[in-house]
C-alpha angles and dihedrals in degrees: 000000000000118000140183131178127213108181106298093345117097120197119200131183112193114202134227113290097013119133106252099214096033091057092048091051090047091051093049092048096048092048094044092232117188092189141356138182122205105228096182141344133183137165133084137302133195127198087016113176111206124191136202112200115230133155094351098311142071123257100214135211124180126212102205096177122065114279132189113255095224097174139359131188136160146104143259122229139169116258125218089277090055091250123134120256131174131225102198134169123195140190114214131188125199124213091274087057092247109152131216129174144177143101112341111230098173143338146150125243111249113201096331146335120204114199128183117198135185127202128201114225113237095006126118123196115204128179108219138171113267125168090347093306134091112253132180114245127189125223 
């Protein structure tokens, strides 16, 4: 992972074979982030597991072959143990240009992934139980 910071904008280049979510959690932990918003992300992923949330669980689909990471958005929050977690959605395209999207559950970087993140000074995002569901709250 290669990183550079410009004010409250963080630029990450994830490298071939790196675990997409693991590296984002590692980055948030090392930088003691209280919040983060993915502004943009492109590249490629392999073995990407995508979820669609229904009736309290994810319906999953796995892209085993490399797919273009057409778009990425999401946020980082602190869980109930004060550890960073990410809620990220992606749009992927295979070599026939067929698209699939949803919540990313896992995946490996194929070739590269370029992610641009913004933080908000003084803000904390925390996912908490509300009406039997987890909801993002802002502090």
